[in-house]
VEXDREN-2710 file (C-alpha; in Angstrom, 1 decimal):
% VEXDREN-2710
k/r/px/py/pz
1/MET/15.5/-31.1/47.5
2/GLU/17.6/-30.1/44.6
3/ASP/15.9/-28.6/41.6
4/GLU/15.9/-30.9/38.6
5/LYS/17.7/-29.5/35.6
6/ILE/16.1/-29.7/32.2
7/THR/18.6/-30.0/29.4
8/VAL/17.5/-29.1/25.9
9/THR/19.7/-30.7/23.3
10/GLU/20.2/-29.5/19.8
11/GLU/18.1/-32.4/18.5
12/ASP/15.2/-31.4/20.8
13/TRP/15.3/-27.8/19.5
14/SER/15.5/-29.1/15.9
15/ASP/12.3/-31.2/16.5
16/PHE/10.6/-28.2/18.0
17/TYR/11.5/-26.0/15.1
18/GLU/10.3/-28.6/12.5
19/ASN/7.1/-29.4/14.3
20/TYR/6.2/-25.7/15.1
21/ASN/3.2/-24.7/13.0
22/TYR/0.7/-21.9/12.8
23/SER/-1.5/-23.5/15.5
24/ASP/1.4/-23.0/18.0
25/TRP/1.6/-19.4/16.9
26/ASN/-2.2/-19.0/17.3
27/SER/-1.9/-20.3/20.9
28/TYR/0.8/-17.8/21.6
29/TYR/-1.2/-15.1/20.0
30/GLU/-4.4/-15.9/22.0
31/GLY/-2.8/-17.2/25.3
32/SER/-5.3/-19.6/26.8
33/GLU/-8.1/-18.8/24.4
34/MET/-8.4/-19.9/20.8
35/TYR/-11.1/-18.1/18.9
36/ASP/-12.8/-19.0/15.7
37/LEU/-12.6/-16.7/12.7
38/THR/-15.3/-18.4/10.6
39/GLU/-17.4/-15.3/10.7
40/VAL/-14.5/-13.2/9.4
41/VAL/-13.7/-15.8/6.7
42/ASN/-17.4/-15.7/5.5
43/PHE/-17.3/-11.9/5.5
44/GLU/-14.1/-11.8/3.5
45/ALA/-15.3/-14.3/1.0
46/VAL/-18.1/-12.0/-0.1
47/PHE/-16.8/-8.5/0.5
48/ILE/-13.2/-8.7/-0.8
49/PRO/-13.7/-10.4/-4.2
50/VAL/-16.5/-8.0/-5.2
51/LEU/-14.6/-4.8/-4.1
52/TYR/-11.2/-6.0/-5.4
53/SER/-12.7/-6.9/-8.8
54/VAL/-14.2/-3.4/-9.2
55/VAL/-11.0/-1.7/-8.1
56/PHE/-8.9/-3.9/-10.4
57/VAL/-11.0/-3.1/-13.6
58/VAL/-11.5/0.7/-12.8
59/GLY/-7.9/1.1/-11.6
60/LEU/-6.3/-0.7/-14.6
61/ILE/-8.4/1.3/-17.1
62/GLY/-7.8/4.6/-15.4
63/ASN/-4.1/4.2/-14.8
64/GLY/-3.6/2.7/-18.2
65/LEU/-5.2/5.9/-19.8
66/LEU/-3.1/8.1/-17.5
67/LEU/0.2/6.4/-18.5
68/GLY/-0.8/6.3/-22.1
69/ILE/-1.5/10.1/-22.2
70/LEU/1.6/10.9/-20.3
71/ALA/3.7/8.8/-22.7
72/ARG/2.3/10.6/-25.7
73/SER/3.1/14.0/-24.2
74/ARG/6.5/13.2/-22.7
75/LYS/8.2/16.1/-24.5
76/THR/6.1/18.5/-22.4
77/TRP/6.4/16.7/-19.1
78/SER/6.5/18.9/-16.0
79/VAL/8.2/17.8/-12.8
80/THR/4.7/16.9/-11.4
81/ASP/4.0/14.8/-14.5
82/ILE/7.1/12.7/-13.9
83/PHE/6.1/12.0/-10.3
84/ILE/2.5/11.3/-11.3
85/LEU/3.9/8.8/-13.9
86/HIS/5.7/6.9/-11.2
87/LEU/2.7/7.0/-8.9
88/GLY/0.7/5.5/-11.8
89/VAL/3.3/2.7/-12.2
90/ALA/3.1/2.0/-8.5
91/ASP/-0.7/1.8/-8.6
92/ILE/-0.7/-0.6/-11.6
93/LEU/1.9/-2.9/-9.9
94/MET/-0.3/-3.0/-6.8
95/LEU/-3.5/-3.6/-8.9
96/VAL/-2.0/-6.7/-10.7
97/THR/-1.7/-8.5/-7.4
98/LEU/-5.5/-8.1/-6.6
99/PRO/-6.6/-11.2/-8.7
100/ILE/-4.3/-13.4/-6.6
101/TRP/-5.8/-12.1/-3.4
102/VAL/-9.3/-12.5/-4.8
103/ALA/-8.5/-16.2/-5.6
104/GLN/-7.3/-16.7/-2.0
105/TYR/-10.5/-15.4/-0.4
106/MET/-12.8/-17.2/-2.9
107/GLN/-11.2/-20.6/-2.4
108/SER/-12.1/-22.7/0.6
109/ASP/-8.5/-23.9/0.8
110/GLY/-7.2/-20.3/1.0
111/TRP/-3.7/-19.6/-0.3
112/THR/-2.8/-22.3/-2.8
113/PHE/0.0/-20.6/-4.6
114/GLY/3.0/-21.5/-2.4
115/THR/5.5/-19.5/-0.4
116/PRO/7.5/-18.0/-3.3
117/LEU/4.4/-16.2/-4.8
118/CYS/3.3/-15.3/-1.3
119/LYS/6.6/-13.4/-0.7
120/ILE/6.4/-11.7/-4.1
121/THR/2.8/-10.6/-3.8
122/GLY/3.2/-9.3/-0.2
123/SER/6.4/-7.5/-1.1
124/VAL/4.9/-5.8/-4.1
125/PHE/2.1/-4.5/-1.8
126/THR/4.7/-3.1/0.6
127/ILE/7.0/-1.7/-2.0
128/ASN/4.1/0.2/-3.7
129/PHE/2.7/1.4/-0.5
130/TYR/6.0/2.9/0.6
131/SER/6.8/4.3/-2.9
132/GLY/3.4/5.9/-3.1
133/ILE/3.6/7.9/0.1
134/LEU/7.4/8.7/-0.4
135/LEU/6.8/10.0/-3.9
136/LEU/4.0/12.2/-2.5
137/ALA/6.5/13.5/0.2
138/CYS/9.0/14.3/-2.6
139/ILE/6.4/16.2/-4.5
140/SER/5.4/18.1/-1.4
141/LEU/9.0/19.2/-0.7
142/ASP/9.4/20.3/-4.3
143/ARG/6.2/22.3/-4.2
144/TYR/7.2/23.8/-0.9
145/LEU/10.6/24.9/-2.0
146/SER/9.3/26.2/-5.3
147/ILE/6.3/28.2/-4.0
148/VAL/7.5/29.3/-0.6
149/HIS/11.3/29.8/-1.2
150/ALA/11.3/30.1/-5.0
151/THR/14.0/27.4/-5.1
152/HIS/13.9/24.6/-7.7
153/ILE/15.5/21.3/-6.8
154/TYR/14.2/19.8/-10.0
155/SER/14.3/21.5/-13.4
156/GLN/12.5/20.6/-16.6
157/LYS/15.8/21.1/-18.3
158/LYS/17.3/18.3/-16.2
159/PRO/14.5/15.6/-16.0
160/TRP/17.1/13.0/-15.1
161/VAL/17.4/14.5/-11.6
162/VAL/13.6/13.8/-11.0
163/GLN/14.0/10.3/-12.4
164/ALA/17.0/9.7/-10.2
165/SER/15.0/10.8/-7.1
166/CYS/12.1/8.4/-8.1
167/LEU/14.6/5.5/-8.6
168/MET/16.0/6.2/-5.1
169/VAL/12.4/6.1/-3.7
170/TRP/11.9/2.7/-5.4
171/PHE/15.2/1.4/-4.1
172/PHE/14.4/2.6/-0.5
173/SER/11.0/1.0/-0.7
174/LEU/12.5/-2.3/-1.8
175/LEU/14.8/-2.2/1.2
176/LEU/11.8/-1.6/3.5
177/SER/10.2/-4.8/2.1
178/ILE/13.0/-7.0/3.3
179/THR/10.9/-8.2/6.2
180/ASP/8.3/-9.5/3.8
181/TRP/10.9/-11.4/1.8
182/ILE/12.2/-13.0/5.0
183/PHE/9.0/-13.6/7.0
184/LEU/6.1/-14.2/4.6
185/GLU/5.1/-17.8/4.5
186/ASP/2.4/-20.1/3.2
187/VAL/1.0/-21.7/6.4
188/PHE/-2.2/-23.3/7.7
189/ASP/-4.2/-21.1/10.0
190/ASP/-6.3/-23.2/12.5
191/ARG/-8.5/-20.2/13.4
192/ARG/-9.6/-19.8/9.7
193/GLY/-9.4/-23.4/8.8
194/ARG/-7.4/-22.8/5.6
195/ARG/-3.9/-21.8/4.4
196/GLU/-2.9/-18.2/4.6
197/CYS/-0.1/-16.0/3.3
198/VAL/1.1/-14.4/6.5
199/HIS/4.2/-13.3/8.4
200/GLU/5.9/-16.1/10.4
201/TYR/8.2/-14.5/13.0
202/TYR/9.0/-17.7/14.9
203/LYS/12.1/-18.4/12.7
204/PHE/14.2/-16.5/15.2
205/GLY/12.8/-18.2/18.3
206/GLU/9.5/-18.1/20.2
207/ASN/10.6/-15.4/22.6
208/ALA/11.5/-13.1/19.7
209/VAL/8.1/-13.3/18.0
210/TYR/6.5/-10.4/19.7
211/TYR/9.5/-8.1/19.2
212/TRP/10.1/-8.9/15.5
213/ARG/6.4/-8.3/14.9
214/LEU/6.4/-5.0/16.9
215/ALA/9.6/-3.8/15.2
216/SER/8.4/-4.5/11.6
217/ARG/5.0/-2.8/12.4
218/MET/6.7/0.3/13.9
219/ILE/9.0/0.7/10.9
220/TYR/5.9/0.3/8.6
221/LEU/3.9/2.9/10.6
222/ILE/6.6/5.4/11.3
223/VAL/8.7/5.3/8.0
224/GLY/5.7/4.5/5.8
225/PHE/3.1/6.8/7.2
226/VAL/3.9/9.1/10.2
227/LEU/7.1/10.8/8.9
228/PRO/5.9/11.3/5.3
229/SER/2.6/12.6/6.6
230/ALA/4.3/15.1/8.9
231/ILE/6.4/16.3/6.0
232/MET/3.4/16.8/3.8
233/MET/1.4/18.5/6.5
234/PHE/4.2/21.0/7.2
235/CYS/4.8/21.6/3.5
236/TYR/1.2/22.2/2.6
237/THR/0.5/24.4/5.6
238/CYS/3.3/26.7/4.5
239/ILE/2.2/26.6/0.9
240/LEU/-1.4/27.6/1.8
241/HIS/-0.1/30.4/3.9
242/GLN/2.1/31.6/1.0
243/LEU/-0.7/31.4/-1.5
244/ARG/-3.0/33.5/0.7
245/CYS/-0.3/36.1/1.3
246/GLY/1.2/36.5/-2.2
247/ALA/0.2/36.2/-5.8
248/GLN/1.2/33.0/-7.6
249/SER/1.1/32.1/-11.3
250/LEU/-2.0/30.2/-12.5
251/GLN/0.2/27.3/-13.6
252/LYS/1.6/26.9/-10.0
253/GLN/-1.9/27.1/-8.5
254/ARG/-3.2/24.3/-10.9
255/ALA/-0.2/22.1/-10.2
256/PHE/-0.8/22.6/-6.5
257/LYS/-4.5/21.6/-6.8
258/VAL/-3.5/18.4/-8.5
259/ILE/-1.1/17.4/-5.8
260/VAL/-3.3/18.4/-2.9
261/ALA/-6.2/16.3/-4.4
262/VAL/-3.9/13.3/-4.7
263/VAL/-2.5/13.7/-1.1
264/VAL/-6.0/14.2/0.4
265/VAL/-7.3/11.0/-1.2
266/PHE/-4.2/9.2/0.0
267/PHE/-4.8/10.2/3.6
268/ILE/-8.6/9.4/3.4
269/CYS/-7.8/5.9/2.0
270/TRP/-4.8/4.9/4.1
271/THR/-5.3/6.6/7.5
272/PRO/-8.0/4.1/8.6
273/TYR/-5.8/1.2/7.8
274/ASN/-2.8/2.5/9.6
275/ILE/-4.9/3.3/12.7
276/THR/-6.3/-0.2/12.7
277/LEU/-2.8/-1.6/12.3
278/LEU/-1.6/0.4/15.3
279/VAL/-4.5/-0.8/17.4
280/GLU/-3.9/-4.4/16.4
281/THR/-0.2/-4.1/17.1
282/PHE/-0.7/-3.0/20.7
283/HIS/-3.5/-5.5/21.3
284/PHE/-1.4/-8.3/20.0
285/ASP/-0.4/-9.7/23.4
286/SER/-3.6/-8.8/25.2
287/ASN/-5.6/-11.6/26.8
288/THR/-8.2/-9.3/28.2
289/GLU/-10.1/-8.6/25.0
290/THR/-13.1/-10.7/24.1
291/CYS/-13.4/-12.9/21.0
292/SER/-16.0/-10.6/19.6
293/GLY/-13.6/-7.7/20.0
294/LYS/-10.9/-9.5/18.1
295/THR/-13.3/-10.5/15.4
296/SER/-14.3/-6.9/15.0
297/LEU/-10.7/-5.9/14.7
298/GLU/-10.1/-8.5/12.0
299/LYS/-13.1/-7.2/10.1
300/ALA/-11.9/-3.6/10.5
301/LYS/-8.5/-4.6/9.1
302/THR/-10.1/-6.3/6.1
303/VAL/-12.3/-3.2/5.4
304/THR/-9.6/-0.6/5.8
305/THR/-7.2/-2.6/3.6
306/CYS/-9.8/-2.6/0.9
307/VAL/-10.3/1.2/1.3
308/GLY/-6.6/1.6/0.9
309/PHE/-6.7/-0.3/-2.4
310/ILE/-9.4/2.0/-3.7
311/GLN/-6.8/4.8/-3.8
312/CYS/-5.2/3.0/-6.8
313/CYS/-8.2/3.8/-9.0
314/LEU/-9.0/7.3/-7.7
315/ASN/-5.7/9.0/-8.7
316/PRO/-6.3/9.0/-12.4
317/ILE/-9.9/10.2/-11.9
318/LEU/-8.7/13.0/-9.8
319/TYR/-6.0/13.9/-12.3
320/ALA/-8.7/14.0/-15.0
321/PHE/-10.9/16.4/-13.1
322/VAL/-8.1/18.7/-11.8
323/SER/-5.5/18.7/-14.5
324/GLU/-6.5/20.8/-17.6
325/LYS/-3.7/19.2/-19.7
326/PHE/-4.9/15.7/-18.9
327/ARG/-8.5/16.7/-19.8
328/ARG/-7.3/18.2/-23.2
329/GLN/-5.3/15.0/-24.0
330/LEU/-8.3/12.8/-23.0
331/GLN/-10.7/14.9/-25.2
332/ARG/-8.3/14.7/-28.1
333/ARG/-8.1/10.9/-27.9
334/GLU/-11.9/10.7/-27.6
335/THR/-12.3/12.9/-30.7
336/VAL/-9.8/10.7/-32.7
337/PHE/-11.6/7.5/-31.5
338/MET/-15.0/8.9/-32.5
339/SER/-13.7/9.9/-35.9
340/HIS/-12.3/6.4/-36.5
341/LEU/-15.6/4.9/-35.4
342/ASN/-17.6/7.1/-37.8
343/VAL/-15.3/6.2/-40.7
344/SER/-15.8/2.5/-39.9
345/ASN/-19.6/2.9/-39.8
346/HIS/-19.7/4.6/-43.2
347/GLN/-17.6/1.9/-44.9
END
């Protein structure tokens, strides 16, 4: 008996592409088992809006004060101050997307803002994640060369060199967000029973879904976390050794404390998220894990993402505690504010 040949025409493929929806992707994701994420949705509806609202208010006030103080003292900016300025801008840009995510989790319909805003919001998150850690890597290299080798890539006499480096970081981060611009879509998720802003990799065919997802995740993890983390670990290990062996100026030690504090907080906030992302990536095509295990992984991803966002409001607090110059400027502004308040009360 001859095997029957199945011919797939261009029209058939077109129909498949047009009718392919997120439920097809869910079936591919879960194999023979479709699991319900109602428990996760209920958890997100309470946990995320509360935490994101607090982070938004505290982060916006803190980073606003930070940028305001740096703007007023721009004539005395150090190299570290310029990098901190760009970190503050990155944090604020990430913070302004939080109300949109809060609205998604609070609404029963989910994402109601359409695909264009989905792409923009998701890309802003990616750009600022990359720019944050890459700026910290640049600062680490600068501190390493300055303290260990007494070599200065950046000079206060040539601030444009620092600004150019920061612009390169922003541009590179924009390039790394291309996958978000291509794949992020507003789709209906049958597991959650609502619309979601998620990556849809089926555009390049069903067989390529897993590989596109794996490639984008690996780029995110390696370029956005592993390599910069390795650079920072190497730099600060060498710097600590140098500080123990030789005498360094008080100014260098203070600058070092500021950066170490920011880097430590970055690792505390973003390491859990990246570990969760790594676990989820390699469990993506697994049919052996139970529904409860997958639900726990979804919850872990939600919680660790929120912890990552907390970093946006911690940087200015750290800078206030560790940087003497920032504290002086803050106290000066507080004195001016109180004097204006006293004058108003006496009138």
